[in-house]
All heavy atoms as TSV, in Angstrom:
chain	resi	resn	atom	element	x	y	z
A	1	MET	N	N	11.461	6.217	-5.110
A	1	MET	CA	C	11.181	7.427	-5.834
A	1	MET	C	C	9.915	8.118	-5.306
A	1	MET	O	O	9.845	9.326	-5.277
A	1	MET	CB	C	11.018	7.092	-7.307
A	1	MET	CG	C	10.751	8.293	-8.137
A	1	MET	SD	S	11.109	7.915	-9.821
A	1	MET	CE	C	9.741	8.669	-10.594
A	2	LEU	N	N	8.942	7.339	-4.887
A	2	LEU	CA	C	7.680	7.915	-4.438
A	2	LEU	C	C	7.832	8.910	-3.288
A	2	LEU	O	O	7.140	9.931	-3.280
A	2	LEU	CB	C	6.703	6.807	-4.069
A	2	LEU	CG	C	5.262	7.223	-3.896
A	2	LEU	CD1	C	4.696	7.854	-5.159
A	2	LEU	CD2	C	4.427	6.038	-3.506
A	3	PRO	N	N	8.705	8.683	-2.318
A	3	PRO	CA	C	8.839	9.667	-1.239
A	3	PRO	C	C	9.163	11.080	-1.728
A	3	PRO	O	O	8.853	12.053	-1.048
A	3	PRO	CB	C	9.962	9.100	-0.370
A	3	PRO	CG	C	9.843	7.626	-0.559
A	3	PRO	CD	C	9.476	7.473	-2.026
A	4	HIS	N	N	9.734	11.211	-2.906
A	4	HIS	CA	C	10.018	12.542	-3.449
A	4	HIS	C	C	8.736	13.313	-3.752
A	4	HIS	O	O	8.753	14.532	-3.859
A	4	HIS	CB	C	10.875	12.441	-4.713
A	4	HIS	CG	C	12.231	11.872	-4.462
A	4	HIS	ND1	N	13.234	12.581	-3.838
A	4	HIS	CD2	C	12.748	10.654	-4.731
A	4	HIS	CE1	C	14.316	11.829	-3.729
A	4	HIS	NE2	N	14.045	10.655	-4.263
A	5	PHE	N	N	7.622	12.620	-3.878
A	5	PHE	CA	C	6.340	13.250	-4.158
A	5	PHE	C	C	5.517	13.514	-2.900
A	5	PHE	O	O	4.429	14.079	-2.983
A	5	PHE	CB	C	5.520	12.386	-5.131
A	5	PHE	CG	C	6.134	12.287	-6.489
A	5	PHE	CD1	C	6.851	11.157	-6.854
A	5	PHE	CD2	C	6.006	13.326	-7.397
A	5	PHE	CE1	C	7.423	11.057	-8.106
A	5	PHE	CE2	C	6.583	13.241	-8.651
A	5	PHE	CZ	C	7.295	12.106	-9.011
A	6	PHE	N	N	6.005	13.125	-1.732
A	6	PHE	CA	C	5.251	13.296	-0.501
A	6	PHE	C	C	4.865	14.756	-0.257
A	6	PHE	O	O	3.803	15.031	0.258
A	6	PHE	CB	C	6.028	12.765	0.700
A	6	PHE	CG	C	5.999	11.264	0.853
A	6	PHE	CD1	C	6.831	10.649	1.766
A	6	PHE	CD2	C	5.154	10.478	0.106
A	6	PHE	CE1	C	6.809	9.270	1.942
A	6	PHE	CE2	C	5.123	9.101	0.255
A	6	PHE	CZ	C	5.958	8.503	1.184
A	7	GLU	N	N	5.716	15.676	-0.596
A	7	GLU	CA	C	5.458	17.092	-0.314
A	7	GLU	C	C	4.888	17.846	-1.513
A	7	GLU	O	O	4.730	19.064	-1.462
A	7	GLU	CB	C	6.748	17.764	0.165
A	7	GLU	CG	C	7.344	17.126	1.413
A	7	GLU	CD	C	6.368	17.089	2.590
A	7	GLU	OE1	O	5.612	18.067	2.783
A	7	GLU	OE2	O	6.352	16.067	3.309
A	8	THR	N	N	4.551	17.160	-2.583
A	8	THR	CA	C	4.019	17.811	-3.775
A	8	THR	C	C	2.599	18.293	-3.525
A	8	THR	O	O	1.725	17.513	-3.140
A	8	THR	CB	C	4.029	16.838	-4.980
A	8	THR	OG1	O	5.366	16.385	-5.189
A	8	THR	CG2	C	3.528	17.516	-6.227
A	9	LYS	N	N	2.368	19.585	-3.747
A	9	LYS	CA	C	1.031	20.156	-3.572
A	9	LYS	C	C	0.099	19.572	-4.620
A	9	LYS	O	O	0.480	19.356	-5.762
A	9	LYS	CB	C	1.076	21.666	-3.688
A	9	LYS	CG	C	1.818	22.313	-2.547
A	9	LYS	CD	C	1.794	23.816	-2.646
A	9	LYS	CE	C	2.649	24.351	-1.510
A	9	LYS	NZ	N	2.261	25.646	-1.062
A	10	GLY	N	N	-1.119	19.299	-4.194
A	10	GLY	CA	C	-2.117	18.746	-5.098
A	10	GLY	C	C	-2.170	17.228	-5.116
A	10	GLY	O	O	-3.092	16.648	-5.652
A	11	ILE	N	N	-1.175	16.574	-4.528
A	11	ILE	CA	C	-1.193	15.117	-4.411
A	11	ILE	C	C	-1.555	14.781	-2.975
A	11	ILE	O	O	-0.785	15.020	-2.049
A	11	ILE	CB	C	0.158	14.480	-4.796
A	11	ILE	CG1	C	0.491	14.763	-6.259
A	11	ILE	CG2	C	0.126	12.969	-4.527
A	11	ILE	CD1	C	1.844	14.228	-6.704
A	12	ASP	N	N	-2.752	14.251	-2.805
A	12	ASP	CA	C	-3.240	13.920	-1.467
A	12	ASP	C	C	-3.292	12.426	-1.224
A	12	ASP	O	O	-3.421	11.977	-0.100
A	12	ASP	CB	C	-4.645	14.492	-1.257
A	12	ASP	CG	C	-4.667	16.004	-1.364
A	12	ASP	OD1	O	-3.709	16.644	-0.910
A	12	ASP	OD2	O	-5.642	16.536	-1.919
A	13	GLN	N	N	-3.240	11.643	-2.313
A	13	GLN	CA	C	-3.413	10.205	-2.186
A	13	GLN	C	C	-2.542	9.481	-3.213
A	13	GLN	O	O	-2.388	9.934	-4.338
A	13	GLN	CB	C	-4.874	9.851	-2.415
A	13	GLN	CG	C	-5.200	8.407	-2.166
A	13	GLN	CD	C	-6.680	8.143	-2.341
A	13	GLN	OE1	O	-7.142	8.042	-3.465
A	13	GLN	NE2	N	-7.397	8.049	-1.237
A	14	PHE	N	N	-2.016	8.348	-2.791
A	14	PHE	CA	C	-1.216	7.492	-3.660
A	14	PHE	C	C	-1.919	6.151	-3.794
A	14	PHE	O	O	-2.463	5.633	-2.824
A	14	PHE	CB	C	0.187	7.276	-3.074
A	14	PHE	CG	C	0.952	8.555	-2.891
A	14	PHE	CD1	C	0.958	9.206	-1.668
A	14	PHE	CD2	C	1.655	9.097	-3.942
A	14	PHE	CE1	C	1.655	10.393	-1.498
A	14	PHE	CE2	C	2.356	10.285	-3.785
A	14	PHE	CZ	C	2.353	10.936	-2.554
A	15	VAL	N	N	-1.921	5.588	-4.981
A	15	VAL	CA	C	-2.523	4.278	-5.236
A	15	VAL	C	C	-1.409	3.376	-5.745
A	15	VAL	O	O	-0.803	3.658	-6.789
A	15	VAL	CB	C	-3.678	4.369	-6.261
A	15	VAL	CG1	C	-4.278	2.998	-6.508
A	15	VAL	CG2	C	-4.735	5.358	-5.790
A	16	LEU	N	N	-1.133	2.320	-5.014
A	16	LEU	CA	C	0.017	1.468	-5.290
A	16	LEU	C	C	-0.387	0.017	-5.472
A	16	LEU	O	O	-1.274	-0.476	-4.791
A	16	LEU	CB	C	1.019	1.569	-4.133
A	16	LEU	CG	C	1.362	2.985	-3.673
A	16	LEU	CD1	C	2.169	2.937	-2.398
A	16	LEU	CD2	C	2.106	3.728	-4.762
A	17	ASP	N	N	0.309	-0.674	-6.351
A	17	ASP	CA	C	0.061	-2.096	-6.589
A	17	ASP	C	C	1.337	-2.851	-6.254
A	17	ASP	O	O	2.301	-2.782	-7.001
A	17	ASP	CB	C	-0.340	-2.324	-8.049
A	17	ASP	CG	C	-0.667	-3.771	-8.343
A	17	ASP	OD1	O	-0.678	-4.589	-7.407
A	17	ASP	OD2	O	-0.911	-4.081	-9.519
A	18	TYR	N	N	1.342	-3.513	-5.108
A	18	TYR	CA	C	2.542	-4.218	-4.663
A	18	TYR	C	C	2.382	-5.724	-4.562
A	18	TYR	O	O	3.343	-6.435	-4.312
A	18	TYR	CB	C	3.011	-3.664	-3.307
A	18	TYR	CG	C	3.838	-2.426	-3.460
A	18	TYR	CD1	C	3.259	-1.177	-3.540
A	18	TYR	CD2	C	5.216	-2.508	-3.563
A	18	TYR	CE1	C	4.016	-0.040	-3.706
A	18	TYR	CE2	C	5.989	-1.388	-3.725
A	18	TYR	CZ	C	5.379	-0.153	-3.795
A	18	TYR	OH	O	6.144	0.967	-3.966
A	19	ALA	N	N	1.181	-6.240	-4.739
A	19	ALA	CA	C	0.952	-7.674	-4.561
A	19	ALA	C	C	1.767	-8.507	-5.547
A	19	ALA	O	O	2.245	-9.588	-5.196
A	19	ALA	CB	C	-0.524	-8.002	-4.709
A	20	ASN	N	N	1.943	-8.012	-6.770
A	20	ASN	CA	C	2.669	-8.795	-7.768
A	20	ASN	C	C	4.175	-8.812	-7.510
A	20	ASN	O	O	4.905	-9.499	-8.203
A	20	ASN	CB	C	2.369	-8.309	-9.187
A	20	ASN	CG	C	2.874	-6.914	-9.446
A	20	ASN	OD1	O	2.976	-6.114	-8.524
A	20	ASN	ND2	N	3.176	-6.619	-10.685
A	21	ARG	N	N	4.623	-8.091	-6.515
A	21	ARG	CA	C	6.042	-8.109	-6.156
A	21	ARG	C	C	6.246	-8.620	-4.735
A	21	ARG	O	O	7.223	-8.274	-4.079
A	21	ARG	CB	C	6.634	-6.703	-6.296
A	21	ARG	CG	C	6.573	-6.201	-7.721
A	21	ARG	CD	C	7.315	-4.924	-7.924
A	21	ARG	NE	N	6.786	-3.868	-7.074
A	21	ARG	CZ	C	7.463	-2.769	-6.780
A	21	ARG	NH1	N	8.669	-2.579	-7.246
A	21	ARG	NH2	N	6.936	-1.839	-6.029
A	22	SER	N	N	5.300	-9.396	-4.258
A	22	SER	CA	C	5.369	-9.960	-2.898
A	22	SER	C	C	5.500	-8.874	-1.838
A	22	SER	O	O	6.144	-9.067	-0.821
A	22	SER	CB	C	6.511	-10.963	-2.790
A	22	SER	OG	O	6.321	-12.018	-3.693
A	23	MET	N	N	4.922	-7.715	-2.121
A	23	MET	CA	C	4.915	-6.572	-1.208
A	23	MET	C	C	6.319	-6.011	-0.969
A	23	MET	O	O	6.541	-5.263	-0.018
A	23	MET	CB	C	4.246	-6.933	0.117
A	23	MET	CG	C	2.835	-7.510	-0.013
A	23	MET	SD	S	1.681	-6.492	-0.945
A	23	MET	CE	C	1.307	-5.225	0.226
A	24	ALA	N	N	7.264	-6.336	-1.825
A	24	ALA	CA	C	8.630	-5.832	-1.681
A	24	ALA	C	C	8.665	-4.329	-1.936
A	24	ALA	O	O	8.043	-3.823	-2.861
A	24	ALA	CB	C	9.552	-6.540	-2.669
A	25	GLY	N	N	9.363	-3.620	-1.097
A	25	GLY	CA	C	9.572	-2.193	-1.288
A	25	GLY	C	C	8.538	-1.287	-0.647
A	25	GLY	O	O	8.540	-0.085	-0.894
A	26	ILE	N	N	7.668	-1.821	0.196
A	26	ILE	CA	C	6.643	-0.960	0.795
A	26	ILE	C	C	7.119	-0.281	2.085
A	26	ILE	O	O	6.389	0.512	2.668
A	26	ILE	CB	C	5.336	-1.725	1.070
A	26	ILE	CG1	C	5.531	-2.809	2.118
A	26	ILE	CG2	C	4.750	-2.261	-0.197
A	26	ILE	CD1	C	4.231	-3.351	2.669
A	27	GLU	N	N	8.336	-0.545	2.486
A	27	GLU	CA	C	8.837	-0.013	3.752
A	27	GLU	C	C	8.802	1.507	3.811
A	27	GLU	O	O	8.709	2.085	4.890
A	27	GLU	CB	C	10.260	-0.514	4.018
A	27	GLU	CG	C	10.361	-2.003	4.240
A	27	GLU	CD	C	10.285	-2.824	2.958
A	27	GLU	OE1	O	10.528	-2.276	1.855
A	27	GLU	OE2	O	9.965	-4.016	3.056
A	28	PHE	N	N	8.857	2.168	2.658
A	28	PHE	CA	C	8.832	3.629	2.648
A	28	PHE	C	C	7.526	4.174	3.229
A	28	PHE	O	O	7.468	5.344	3.629
A	28	PHE	CB	C	9.034	4.167	1.233
A	28	PHE	CG	C	7.825	4.028	0.359
A	28	PHE	CD1	C	6.897	5.042	0.307
A	28	PHE	CD2	C	7.613	2.878	-0.372
A	28	PHE	CE1	C	5.768	4.915	-0.486
A	28	PHE	CE2	C	6.495	2.741	-1.166
A	28	PHE	CZ	C	5.572	3.765	-1.217
A	29	LEU	N	N	6.482	3.354	3.312
A	29	LEU	CA	C	5.197	3.827	3.828
A	29	LEU	C	C	5.280	4.274	5.286
A	29	LEU	O	O	4.452	5.050	5.737
A	29	LEU	CB	C	4.128	2.745	3.688
A	29	LEU	CG	C	3.644	2.468	2.275
A	29	LEU	CD1	C	2.652	1.312	2.273
A	29	LEU	CD2	C	3.013	3.703	1.658
A	30	LYS	N	N	6.287	3.818	6.011
A	30	LYS	CA	C	6.405	4.250	7.406
A	30	LYS	C	C	6.701	5.747	7.495
A	30	LYS	O	O	6.495	6.359	8.531
A	30	LYS	CB	C	7.460	3.435	8.151
A	30	LYS	CG	C	8.864	3.611	7.646
A	30	LYS	CD	C	9.828	2.697	8.376
A	30	LYS	CE	C	11.165	2.724	7.677
A	30	LYS	NZ	N	12.047	1.693	8.146
A	31	ASN	N	N	7.137	6.352	6.387
A	31	ASN	CA	C	7.413	7.787	6.356
A	31	ASN	C	C	6.318	8.578	5.642
A	31	ASN	O	O	6.499	9.761	5.364
A	31	ASN	CB	C	8.754	8.039	5.661
A	31	ASN	CG	C	9.892	7.394	6.414
A	31	ASN	OD1	O	9.958	7.469	7.636
A	31	ASN	ND2	N	10.773	6.739	5.704
A	32	LEU	N	N	5.192	7.940	5.345
A	32	LEU	CA	C	4.089	8.617	4.681
A	32	LEU	C	C	3.563	9.729	5.588
A	32	LEU	O	O	3.246	9.483	6.748
A	32	LEU	CB	C	2.963	7.623	4.388
A	32	LEU	CG	C	1.768	8.151	3.610
A	32	LEU	CD1	C	2.153	8.402	2.157
A	32	LEU	CD2	C	0.607	7.168	3.687
A	33	PRO	N	N	3.514	10.958	5.081
A	33	PRO	CA	C	2.989	12.056	5.915
A	33	PRO	C	C	1.552	11.776	6.361
A	33	PRO	O	O	0.765	11.182	5.623
A	33	PRO	CB	C	3.043	13.268	4.973
A	33	PRO	CG	C	4.088	12.927	3.962
A	33	PRO	CD	C	3.969	11.436	3.776
A	34	LYS	N	N	1.210	12.205	7.552
A	34	LYS	CA	C	-0.112	11.953	8.132
A	34	LYS	C	C	-1.237	12.519	7.274
A	34	LYS	O	O	-2.339	11.984	7.268
A	34	LYS	CB	C	-0.202	12.551	9.539
A	34	LYS	CG	C	0.804	11.977	10.506
A	34	LYS	CD	C	0.395	10.611	10.949
A	34	LYS	CE	C	1.355	10.127	12.021
A	34	LYS	NZ	N	1.547	8.712	12.016
A	35	GLU	N	N	-0.983	13.592	6.552
A	35	GLU	CA	C	-2.031	14.224	5.747
A	35	GLU	C	C	-2.216	13.574	4.376
A	35	GLU	O	O	-3.076	13.972	3.600
A	35	GLU	CB	C	-1.768	15.725	5.573
A	35	GLU	CG	C	-0.557	16.069	4.738
A	35	GLU	CD	C	0.760	16.063	5.502
A	35	GLU	OE1	O	0.778	15.778	6.706
A	35	GLU	OE2	O	1.794	16.342	4.856
A	36	LYS	N	N	-1.423	12.555	4.078
A	36	LYS	CA	C	-1.532	11.836	2.802
A	36	LYS	C	C	-2.231	10.500	3.018
A	36	LYS	O	O	-2.085	9.869	4.055
A	36	LYS	CB	C	-0.155	11.590	2.184
A	36	LYS	CG	C	0.684	12.837	1.959
A	36	LYS	CD	C	0.122	13.700	0.871
A	36	LYS	CE	C	1.042	14.903	0.653
A	36	LYS	NZ	N	0.616	15.762	-0.410
A	37	ASP	N	N	-2.982	10.071	2.010
A	37	ASP	CA	C	-3.644	8.767	2.041
A	37	ASP	C	C	-2.965	7.834	1.049
A	37	ASP	O	O	-2.328	8.279	0.099
A	37	ASP	CB	C	-5.115	8.898	1.639
A	37	ASP	CG	C	-5.931	9.687	2.638
A	37	ASP	OD1	O	-5.619	9.652	3.835
A	37	ASP	OD2	O	-6.899	10.339	2.203
A	38	VAL	N	N	-3.143	6.539	1.282
A	38	VAL	CA	C	-2.579	5.555	0.368
A	38	VAL	C	C	-3.559	4.389	0.219
A	38	VAL	O	O	-4.235	4.014	1.172
A	38	VAL	CB	C	-1.190	5.049	0.852
A	38	VAL	CG1	C	-1.285	4.291	2.161
A	38	VAL	CG2	C	-0.521	4.215	-0.204
A	39	GLN	N	N	-3.655	3.894	-0.988
A	39	GLN	CA	C	-4.388	2.669	-1.267
A	39	GLN	C	C	-3.350	1.680	-1.777
A	39	GLN	O	O	-2.589	2.003	-2.683
A	39	GLN	CB	C	-5.442	2.891	-2.344
A	39	GLN	CG	C	-6.535	3.848	-1.959
A	39	GLN	CD	C	-7.524	4.030	-3.092
A	39	GLN	OE1	O	-7.798	3.114	-3.856
A	39	GLN	NE2	N	-8.050	5.231	-3.209
A	40	VAL	N	N	-3.328	0.505	-1.196
A	40	VAL	CA	C	-2.329	-0.487	-1.577
A	40	VAL	C	C	-3.027	-1.752	-2.065
A	40	VAL	O	O	-3.826	-2.339	-1.333
A	40	VAL	CB	C	-1.391	-0.815	-0.393
A	40	VAL	CG1	C	-0.358	-1.846	-0.815
A	40	VAL	CG2	C	-0.695	0.445	0.101
A	41	GLY	N	N	-2.725	-2.142	-3.297
A	41	GLY	CA	C	-3.299	-3.361	-3.850
A	41	GLY	C	C	-2.732	-4.590	-3.168
A	41	GLY	O	O	-1.516	-4.726	-3.043
A	42	VAL	N	N	-3.603	-5.476	-2.705
A	42	VAL	CA	C	-3.157	-6.696	-2.032
A	42	VAL	C	C	-3.557	-7.947	-2.805
A	42	VAL	O	O	-3.330	-9.058	-2.346
A	42	VAL	CB	C	-3.667	-6.762	-0.575
A	42	VAL	CG1	C	-3.042	-5.656	0.265
A	42	VAL	CG2	C	-5.180	-6.697	-0.519
A	43	LEU	N	N	-4.160	-7.770	-3.973
A	43	LEU	CA	C	-4.487	-8.886	-4.861
A	43	LEU	C	C	-3.659	-8.736	-6.130
A	43	LEU	O	O	-3.583	-7.651	-6.697
A	43	LEU	CB	C	-5.977	-8.886	-5.228
A	43	LEU	CG	C	-6.952	-9.073	-4.093
A	43	LEU	CD1	C	-8.374	-8.933	-4.612
A	43	LEU	CD2	C	-6.764	-10.430	-3.440
A	44	ASP	N	N	-3.056	-9.812	-6.572
A	44	ASP	CA	C	-2.252	-9.774	-7.787
A	44	ASP	C	C	-3.162	-9.999	-8.985
A	44	ASP	O	O	-3.558	-11.126	-9.284
A	44	ASP	CB	C	-1.154	-10.837	-7.737
A	44	ASP	CG	C	-0.193	-10.724	-8.903
A	44	ASP	OD1	O	-0.448	-9.919	-9.826
A	44	ASP	OD2	O	0.819	-11.444	-8.896
A	45	ILE	N	N	-3.494	-8.923	-9.668
A	45	ILE	CA	C	-4.411	-9.018	-10.805
A	45	ILE	C	C	-3.693	-9.392	-12.099
A	45	ILE	O	O	-4.321	-9.505	-13.139
A	45	ILE	CB	C	-5.191	-7.702	-10.996
A	45	ILE	CG1	C	-4.242	-6.538	-11.271
A	45	ILE	CG2	C	-6.062	-7.423	-9.776
A	45	ILE	CD1	C	-4.945	-5.263	-11.679
A	46	ARG	N	N	-2.398	-9.614	-12.027
A	46	ARG	CA	C	-1.622	-9.963	-13.218
A	46	ARG	C	C	-1.417	-11.469	-13.372
A	46	ARG	O	O	-0.599	-11.904	-14.162
A	46	ARG	CB	C	-0.288	-9.252	-13.180
A	46	ARG	CG	C	-0.437	-7.746	-13.354
A	46	ARG	CD	C	0.890	-7.043	-13.246
A	46	ARG	NE	N	0.746	-5.628	-13.471
A	46	ARG	CZ	C	0.462	-4.747	-12.533
A	46	ARG	NH1	N	0.276	-5.143	-11.292
A	46	ARG	NH2	N	0.352	-3.465	-12.818
A	47	THR	N	N	-2.131	-12.245	-12.580
A	47	THR	CA	C	-2.004	-13.688	-12.644
A	47	THR	C	C	-3.395	-14.326	-12.546
A	47	THR	O	O	-4.327	-13.700	-12.052
A	47	THR	CB	C	-1.102	-14.224	-11.514
A	47	THR	OG1	O	-1.011	-15.638	-11.629
A	47	THR	CG2	C	-1.638	-13.878	-10.146
A	48	ASN	N	N	-3.492	-15.544	-13.009
A	48	ASN	CA	C	-4.757	-16.275	-12.882
A	48	ASN	C	C	-4.866	-17.010	-11.548
A	48	ASN	O	O	-5.900	-17.586	-11.244
A	48	ASN	CB	C	-4.902	-17.285	-14.026
A	48	ASN	CG	C	-5.136	-16.591	-15.345
A	48	ASN	OD1	O	-5.688	-15.503	-15.396
A	48	ASN	ND2	N	-4.704	-17.211	-16.427
A	49	ALA	N	N	-3.788	-17.004	-10.780
A	49	ALA	CA	C	-3.790	-17.680	-9.480
A	49	ALA	C	C	-4.745	-16.967	-8.526
A	49	ALA	O	O	-4.885	-15.743	-8.571
A	49	ALA	CB	C	-2.383	-17.699	-8.897
A	50	ILE	N	N	-5.384	-17.738	-7.692
A	50	ILE	CA	C	-6.280	-17.177	-6.680
A	50	ILE	C	C	-5.565	-17.254	-5.341
A	50	ILE	O	O	-5.235	-18.342	-4.857
A	50	ILE	CB	C	-7.607	-17.954	-6.629
A	50	ILE	CG1	C	-8.311	-17.841	-7.980
A	50	ILE	CG2	C	-8.477	-17.437	-5.491
A	50	ILE	CD1	C	-9.540	-18.696	-8.109
A	51	GLU	N	N	-5.323	-16.083	-4.753
A	51	GLU	CA	C	-4.629	-16.050	-3.472
A	51	GLU	C	C	-5.536	-16.560	-2.359
A	51	GLU	O	O	-6.745	-16.334	-2.391
A	51	GLU	CB	C	-4.193	-14.623	-3.127
A	51	GLU	CG	C	-3.120	-14.072	-4.027
A	51	GLU	CD	C	-3.649	-13.107	-5.077
A	51	GLU	OE1	O	-4.849	-13.167	-5.407
A	51	GLU	OE2	O	-2.856	-12.312	-5.576
A	52	THR	N	N	-4.935	-17.207	-1.393
A	52	THR	CA	C	-5.692	-17.684	-0.239
A	52	THR	C	C	-5.992	-16.510	0.685
A	52	THR	O	O	-5.292	-15.485	0.650
A	52	THR	CB	C	-4.907	-18.745	0.546
A	52	THR	OG1	O	-3.756	-18.114	1.122
A	52	THR	CG2	C	-4.494	-19.912	-0.342
A	53	PRO	N	N	-7.009	-16.652	1.521
A	53	PRO	CA	C	-7.281	-15.594	2.503
A	53	PRO	C	C	-6.070	-15.302	3.394
A	53	PRO	O	O	-5.835	-14.148	3.761
A	53	PRO	CB	C	-8.452	-16.161	3.319
A	53	PRO	CG	C	-9.160	-17.061	2.360
A	53	PRO	CD	C	-8.053	-17.693	1.543
A	54	ASP	N	N	-5.287	-16.323	3.725
A	54	ASP	CA	C	-4.101	-16.111	4.559
A	54	ASP	C	C	-3.064	-15.246	3.854
A	54	ASP	O	O	-2.421	-14.403	4.487
A	54	ASP	CB	C	-3.466	-17.445	4.956
A	54	ASP	CG	C	-4.294	-18.200	5.975
A	54	ASP	OD1	O	-5.102	-17.553	6.690
A	54	ASP	OD2	O	-4.141	-19.422	6.068
A	55	ILE	N	N	-2.875	-15.442	2.564
A	55	ILE	CA	C	-1.914	-14.629	1.806
A	55	ILE	C	C	-2.374	-13.180	1.767
A	55	ILE	O	O	-1.595	-12.255	2.018
A	55	ILE	CB	C	-1.715	-15.187	0.386
A	55	ILE	CG1	C	-0.946	-16.508	0.451
A	55	ILE	CG2	C	-0.988	-14.181	-0.507
A	55	ILE	CD1	C	-0.845	-17.230	-0.877
A	56	VAL	N	N	-3.647	-12.971	1.463
A	56	VAL	CA	C	-4.187	-11.613	1.401
A	56	VAL	C	C	-4.098	-10.944	2.776
A	56	VAL	O	O	-3.674	-9.788	2.886
A	56	VAL	CB	C	-5.642	-11.615	0.879
A	56	VAL	CG1	C	-6.243	-10.223	0.946
A	56	VAL	CG2	C	-5.691	-12.152	-0.547
A	57	ALA	N	N	-4.462	-11.657	3.823
A	57	ALA	CA	C	-4.393	-11.107	5.182
A	57	ALA	C	C	-2.950	-10.760	5.549
A	57	ALA	O	O	-2.701	-9.726	6.173
A	57	ALA	CB	C	-4.964	-12.101	6.188
A	58	GLY	N	N	-2.006	-11.585	5.153
A	58	GLY	CA	C	-0.596	-11.296	5.419
A	58	GLY	C	C	-0.133	-10.025	4.725
A	58	GLY	O	O	0.615	-9.231	5.298
A	59	ARG	N	N	-0.595	-9.819	3.514
A	59	ARG	CA	C	-0.248	-8.591	2.785
A	59	ARG	C	C	-0.841	-7.366	3.477
A	59	ARG	O	O	-0.186	-6.336	3.598
A	59	ARG	CB	C	-0.735	-8.684	1.347
A	59	ARG	CG	C	0.030	-9.710	0.534
A	59	ARG	CD	C	-0.588	-9.899	-0.830
A	59	ARG	NE	N	0.141	-10.907	-1.597
A	59	ARG	CZ	C	-0.317	-11.458	-2.707
A	59	ARG	NH1	N	-1.489	-11.080	-3.210
A	59	ARG	NH2	N	0.387	-12.370	-3.341
A	60	ILE	N	N	-2.073	-7.501	3.923
A	60	ILE	CA	C	-2.708	-6.392	4.636
A	60	ILE	C	C	-1.945	-6.088	5.919
A	60	ILE	O	O	-1.693	-4.929	6.250
A	60	ILE	CB	C	-4.186	-6.707	4.935
A	60	ILE	CG1	C	-4.974	-6.778	3.619
A	60	ILE	CG2	C	-4.788	-5.680	5.893
A	60	ILE	CD1	C	-6.383	-7.335	3.766
A	61	ARG	N	N	-1.544	-7.124	6.633
A	61	ARG	CA	C	-0.781	-6.922	7.874
A	61	ARG	C	C	0.528	-6.186	7.611
A	61	ARG	O	O	0.954	-5.346	8.407
A	61	ARG	CB	C	-0.502	-8.257	8.554
A	61	ARG	CG	C	-1.694	-8.813	9.282
A	61	ARG	CD	C	-1.320	-10.049	10.109
A	61	ARG	NE	N	-2.474	-10.880	10.262
A	61	ARG	CZ	C	-2.784	-11.943	9.518
A	61	ARG	NH1	N	-1.973	-12.335	8.551
A	61	ARG	NH2	N	-3.876	-12.624	9.729
A	62	LYS	N	N	1.193	-6.506	6.505
A	62	LYS	CA	C	2.444	-5.817	6.164
A	62	LYS	C	C	2.208	-4.323	5.974
A	62	LYS	O	O	3.007	-3.501	6.406
A	62	LYS	CB	C	3.059	-6.403	4.891
A	62	LYS	CG	C	3.713	-7.734	5.094
A	62	LYS	CD	C	4.343	-8.238	3.808
A	62	LYS	CE	C	4.965	-9.607	4.010
A	62	LYS	NZ	N	5.608	-10.098	2.796
A	63	VAL	N	N	1.106	-3.981	5.331
A	63	VAL	CA	C	0.799	-2.570	5.086
A	63	VAL	C	C	0.463	-1.849	6.381
A	63	VAL	O	O	1.017	-0.788	6.671
A	63	VAL	CB	C	-0.346	-2.418	4.065
A	63	VAL	CG1	C	-0.763	-0.961	3.936
A	63	VAL	CG2	C	0.060	-2.976	2.710
A	64	ILE	N	N	-0.437	-2.423	7.186
A	64	ILE	CA	C	-0.845	-1.702	8.399
A	64	ILE	C	C	0.238	-1.685	9.469
A	64	ILE	O	O	0.156	-0.889	10.407
A	64	ILE	CB	C	-2.191	-2.209	8.958
A	64	ILE	CG1	C	-2.125	-3.665	9.368
A	64	ILE	CG2	C	-3.292	-1.973	7.952
A	64	ILE	CD1	C	-3.398	-4.169	10.037
A	65	ALA	N	N	1.261	-2.509	9.322
A	65	ALA	CA	C	2.403	-2.422	10.242
A	65	ALA	C	C	3.223	-1.166	9.953
A	65	ALA	O	O	3.962	-0.696	10.809
A	65	ALA	CB	C	3.280	-3.662	10.104
A	66	LEU	N	N	3.068	-0.615	8.748
A	66	LEU	CA	C	3.846	0.540	8.333
A	66	LEU	C	C	3.063	1.853	8.381
A	66	LEU	O	O	3.642	2.916	8.581
A	66	LEU	CB	C	4.378	0.334	6.914
A	66	LEU	CG	C	5.322	-0.857	6.760
A	66	LEU	CD1	C	5.540	-1.167	5.301
A	66	LEU	CD2	C	6.639	-0.567	7.465
A	67	CYS	N	N	1.765	1.785	8.174
A	67	CYS	CA	C	0.937	3.000	8.224
A	67	CYS	C	C	-0.442	2.624	8.766
A	67	CYS	O	O	-0.945	1.553	8.506
A	67	CYS	CB	C	0.834	3.661	6.850
A	67	CYS	SG	S	0.197	2.629	5.532
A	68	SER	N	N	-1.010	3.529	9.519
A	68	SER	CA	C	-2.280	3.251	10.190
A	68	SER	C	C	-3.438	3.221	9.210
A	68	SER	O	O	-3.548	4.097	8.346
A	68	SER	CB	C	-2.559	4.322	11.242
A	68	SER	OG	O	-1.550	4.297	12.217
A	69	PRO	N	N	-4.311	2.226	9.355
A	69	PRO	CA	C	-5.509	2.218	8.517
A	69	PRO	C	C	-6.495	3.275	9.007
A	69	PRO	O	O	-6.548	3.575	10.195
A	69	PRO	CB	C	-6.067	0.816	8.719
A	69	PRO	CG	C	-5.580	0.401	10.061
A	69	PRO	CD	C	-4.237	1.081	10.244
A	70	ILE	N	N	-7.238	3.838	8.088
A	70	ILE	CA	C	-8.298	4.777	8.462
A	70	ILE	C	C	-9.583	4.327	7.811
A	70	ILE	O	O	-9.570	3.701	6.750
A	70	ILE	CB	C	-7.968	6.219	8.050
A	70	ILE	CG1	C	-7.772	6.323	6.535
A	70	ILE	CG2	C	-6.750	6.751	8.779
A	70	ILE	CD1	C	-7.722	7.738	6.024
A	71	ALA	N	N	-10.682	4.652	8.427
A	71	ALA	CA	C	-11.988	4.304	7.861
A	71	ALA	C	C	-12.386	5.356	6.842
A	71	ALA	O	O	-12.198	6.547	7.074
A	71	ALA	CB	C	-13.016	4.207	8.977
A	72	SER	N	N	-12.931	4.918	5.743
A	72	SER	CA	C	-13.432	5.864	4.747
A	72	SER	C	C	-14.718	6.482	5.240
A	72	SER	O	O	-15.520	5.813	5.880
A	72	SER	CB	C	-13.695	5.141	3.420
A	72	SER	OG	O	-12.499	4.615	2.924
A	73	PRO	N	N	-14.923	7.768	4.923
A	73	PRO	CA	C	-16.160	8.423	5.370
A	73	PRO	C	C	-17.375	7.870	4.675
A	73	PRO	O	O	-17.367	7.304	3.677
A	73	PRO	CB	C	-15.964	9.881	5.002
A	73	PRO	CG	C	-14.725	9.976	4.196
A	73	PRO	CD	C	-14.043	8.643	4.232
């Protein structure tokens, strides 16, 4: 559903929480327009479990495989 908002004026950034779903469904990010930004949650804040650095790094890798990371100003 989110891709339908890609061309909406006034929306420049999307904030998404995918860690609690094992990053399922993030493939649409490969079509994110270059002028849009995205923040993707890689920590599951809905559980008391503490993710290992390897799990968090794997989630980050999944995201950057689909859209390029940029440095914040």
